[in-house]
C-alpha positions in Angstrom: -141.3 -72.3 -37.5 -144.2 -70.0 -37.0 -146.0 -69.9 -33.9 -149.8 -69.2 -34.0 -152.3 -68.0 -31.5 -155.7 -69.4 -32.3 -157.5 -67.4 -30.0 -156.6 -64.0 -32.0 -159.4 -62.6 -34.2 -157.1 -62.8 -37.1 -154.3 -65.4 -37.6 -151.2 -63.9 -36.2 -147.8 -65.6 -37.1 -144.7 -64.9 -35.0 -141.5 -66.0 -37.1 -138.2 -67.0 -35.6 -135.5 -64.8 -36.7 -131.6 -64.4 -36.4 -129.0 -62.2 -35.9 -128.6 -61.8 -39.6 -132.2 -60.4 -39.9 -131.3 -57.8 -37.3 -128.3 -56.9 -39.5 -130.7 -56.8 -42.6 -133.1 -54.5 -40.6 -130.5 -52.1 -39.7 -129.4 -51.9 -43.2 -133.0 -51.3 -44.6 -133.5 -48.8 -41.7 -130.2 -46.7 -42.7 -131.4 -47.1 -46.2 -134.8 -45.5 -45.3 -133.0 -42.7 -43.7 -130.6 -41.5 -46.1 -132.9 -42.1 -49.0 -134.7 -38.9 -47.7 -132.9 -37.7 -44.4 -133.9 -34.2 -44.6 -137.6 -35.0 -43.9 -136.7 -37.7 -41.0 -134.2 -35.0 -39.4 -136.7 -32.4 -39.6 -139.1 -35.0 -37.8 -137.1 -35.8 -35.1 -135.1 -32.6 -34.5 -137.5 -31.9 -31.7 -136.3 -35.1 -29.8 -132.8 -33.9 -29.0 -133.9 -30.2 -28.6 -136.3 -31.7 -25.9 -133.7 -33.7 -24.1 -131.4 -30.7 -23.8 -134.3 -28.5 -22.5 -135.1 -31.1 -20.0 -131.4 -31.2 -19.0 -131.3 -27.9 -18.5 -134.4 -27.3 -16.7 -133.6 -29.9 -14.4 -129.9 -28.9 -13.8 -130.0 -28.3 -10.0 -128.1 -30.0 -7.4 -131.2 -31.3 -5.6 -132.4 -33.1 -9.0 -128.7 -33.9 -10.3 -129.0 -37.8 -9.2 -131.7 -38.1 -11.4 -130.3 -36.7 -14.3 -128.7 -39.8 -15.7 -131.8 -41.9 -14.8 -133.7 -39.0 -16.9 -131.6 -39.6 -19.9 -131.7 -43.4 -19.9 -135.3 -43.4 -19.3 -135.7 -41.6 -22.7 -135.1 -45.0 -24.2 -138.3 -46.2 -22.5 -140.3 -43.8 -24.6 -138.5 -44.4 -27.6 -140.9 -46.9 -29.2 -143.7 -44.0 -29.0 -141.4 -41.3 -30.3 -140.8 -43.6 -33.2 -144.5 -44.0 -34.5 -144.2 -41.4 -37.1 -141.2 -43.2 -38.7 -143.0 -46.5 -38.9 -145.6 -44.8 -40.8 -142.8 -43.5 -43.4 -141.4 -46.9 -43.6 -144.9 -48.4 -44.0 -145.5 -46.0 -47.2 -142.4 -46.4 -48.5 -142.6 -50.1 -48.7 -145.8 -50.0 -50.5 -143.8 -48.0 -53.3 -145.0 -44.6 -52.3 -143.0 -41.5 -52.0 -143.6 -40.4 -48.4 -142.8 -36.6 -47.0 -142.4 -35.6 -43.6 -146.3 -34.5 -43.1 -147.0 -38.4 -43.7 -145.5 -39.2 -40.5 -148.2 -37.2 -38.7 -151.0 -39.0 -40.4 -150.5 -41.4 -37.6 -152.3 -39.2 -35.5 -155.8 -39.7 -37.7 -155.2 -43.5 -37.6 -158.1 -45.4 -36.9 -155.9 -47.2 -34.0 -155.2 -43.9 -32.3 -156.7 -45.0 -29.3 -154.3 -48.0 -29.4 -151.5 -45.6 -29.9 -152.5 -43.2 -27.0 -153.2 -46.0 -24.7 -149.9 -47.8 -25.2 -148.2 -44.4 -25.1 -149.6 -43.9 -21.5 -148.3 -47.3 -20.5 -144.8 -46.6 -21.5 -145.3 -42.9 -19.8 -146.3 -44.5 -16.6 -143.5 -47.0 -16.8 -141.1 -43.9 -17.2 -142.2 -42.0 -14.4 -142.1 -45.5 -12.0 -138.7 -45.9 -13.2 -137.6 -42.2 -12.3 -139.2 -42.7 -8.9 -137.5 -45.9 -8.3 -134.2 -44.5 -9.5 -134.5 -41.7 -6.8 -135.4 -44.4 -4.1 -132.2 -46.1 -4.9 -130.2 -42.9 -4.5 -132.0 -42.4 -1.2 -131.2 -45.6 0.1 -127.3 -45.5 -0.9 -126.0 -42.1 -1.2 -128.9 -40.5 0.4 -127.5 -36.8 0.6 -128.4 -34.2 -1.9 -125.0 -33.2 -3.5 -123.5 -29.6 -2.7 -121.8 -29.8 -6.1 -121.2 -31.6 -9.3 -117.6 -32.3 -8.4 -118.8 -33.5 -4.8 -121.5 -35.8 -6.2 -119.1 -37.3 -9.0 -116.5 -38.1 -6.3 -119.1 -39.7 -4.0 -120.5 -41.7 -6.8 -116.9 -43.1 -8.1 -114.9 -43.2 -5.0 -117.5 -44.5 -2.3 -118.8 -48.2 -1.6 -122.4 -46.5 -1.5 -121.8 -44.6 -5.0 -120.8 -48.1 -6.6 -123.8 -49.6 -4.9 -126.1 -47.0 -6.5 -124.7 -47.6 -9.9 -124.7 -51.4 -9.9 -128.4 -51.6 -8.5 -129.5 -48.7 -10.5 -128.2 -50.3 -13.9 -129.3 -53.7 -12.9 -133.0 -52.5 -12.0 -132.9 -50.1 -15.2 -132.2 -53.1 -17.3 -135.2 -54.8 -16.2 -137.2 -51.8 -16.8 -135.6 -51.7 -20.3 -136.3 -55.6 -20.8 -139.9 -55.0 -19.8 -140.5 -52.4 -22.2 -138.7 -54.2 -25.1 -141.2 -57.5 -24.1 -144.5 -55.2 -24.4 -143.4 -52.7 -27.4 -140.8 -54.5 -29.7 -143.5 -54.9 -32.5 -146.7 -53.4 -30.9 -146.7 -50.0 -32.4 -145.6 -51.1 -35.8 -148.3 -53.7 -35.6 -151.0 -51.1 -34.3 -150.0 -48.7 -37.3 -150.1 -51.6 -39.9 -153.2 -53.7 -38.8 -155.1 -51.2 -36.4 -155.0 -54.1 -33.5 -156.1 -53.2 -30.0 -153.6 -52.8 -27.0 -153.7 -56.2 -25.8 -153.3 -57.7 -29.1 -150.4 -55.7 -30.0 -148.6 -56.4 -26.4 -149.4 -60.2 -26.6 -147.9 -60.4 -30.1 -144.8 -58.6 -29.1 -144.5 -60.8 -25.8 -144.7 -63.8 -28.2 -142.0 -62.5 -30.4 -139.5 -61.9 -27.5 -140.3 -65.3 -26.1 -139.8 -66.9 -29.5 -136.9 -65.0 -30.1 -135.0 -64.4 -27.0 -131.4 -64.0 -28.1 -132.3 -61.6 -31.2 -134.8 -59.7 -28.9 -132.0 -59.2 -26.3 -129.5 -58.3 -29.0 -131.8 -55.8 -30.5 -132.3 -54.1 -27.1 -128.5 -53.9 -26.9 -128.4 -52.5 -30.0 -130.9 -49.6 -29.3 -129.2 -49.0 -26.2 -126.0 -48.6 -27.7 -127.3 -46.5 -30.6 -128.9 -44.2 -27.9 -125.9 -43.8 -25.8 -123.6 -43.1 -28.9 -126.2 -40.6 -30.2 -126.4 -38.8 -26.8 -122.7 -38.4 -26.6 -122.5 -34.9 -28.5 -125.1 -33.3 -26.4 -127.9 -35.4 -27.6 -127.6 -34.3 -31.5 -126.6 -37.6 -32.8 -130.0 -38.7 -31.8 -131.4 -37.0 -34.9 -129.6 -39.6 -36.9 -129.6 -42.8 -34.7 -133.5 -42.4 -33.5 -134.7 -42.3 -37.1 -132.4 -45.2 -38.2 -133.3 -47.5 -35.2 -137.2 -46.3 -35.8 -137.2 -47.4 -39.4 -135.3 -50.8 -38.6 -137.6 -51.2 -35.9 -140.5 -51.6 -38.7 -138.4 -53.7 -40.7 -138.0 -56.2 -37.7 -141.6 -56.2 -37.0 -142.2 -57.2 -41.1 -139.9 -60.0 -40.3 -141.0 -61.1 -37.3 -144.9 -60.8 -37.8 -147.4 -62.2 -40.5 -151.0 -61.7 -40.5 
């Protein structure tokens, strides 16, 4: 049954969904992408390029311990990176024929302050995650690696290395769940309804609380998609990111009714 928050300025309903709804959202997201893939690939081509540049610029032994947290942390910024895709799906849902430049019209949205505000929150969480990840490294392995081979050996063959991996992944999961909770439907709702950050985040939290299993399932889908997209030198993100972005729009439409 829908859950209503009477304190909202508008009557915002959050529905309960199932895994079948998530599957349908993924199908719709893939359809949005493959309908006009050249536009979307052009839009998100900069994402894997930036990932490669960051990896190359930071590839020094002194920052080697932070490379994996850096790559994993891109997932925290994914909801912000996909805002243009939400706009494309919104227009396509209205029966329009969007082109790539429509994705950038979100920059002229009446809710641009909310978009920037929530984006800054995600960016701050990303920075905090990197600091925490470095702290975990310092508390476990501690020593800056003298070579890539030495670092990998220390990670996989010592108790300290395994402790770093286990603790790091658990803490990273907490960060990921936190971002999922505040951003699952926030950006699509801001773009669609031009609401403020507080309303969007509150609605997203209600969606997660009301749909814990689908929410966690969706989080796992995103993580798996980003991992698969990252394997061939991040190039696969040019496919997985837009599909997940479009699918997130359709998840929002299934979850939220105003």
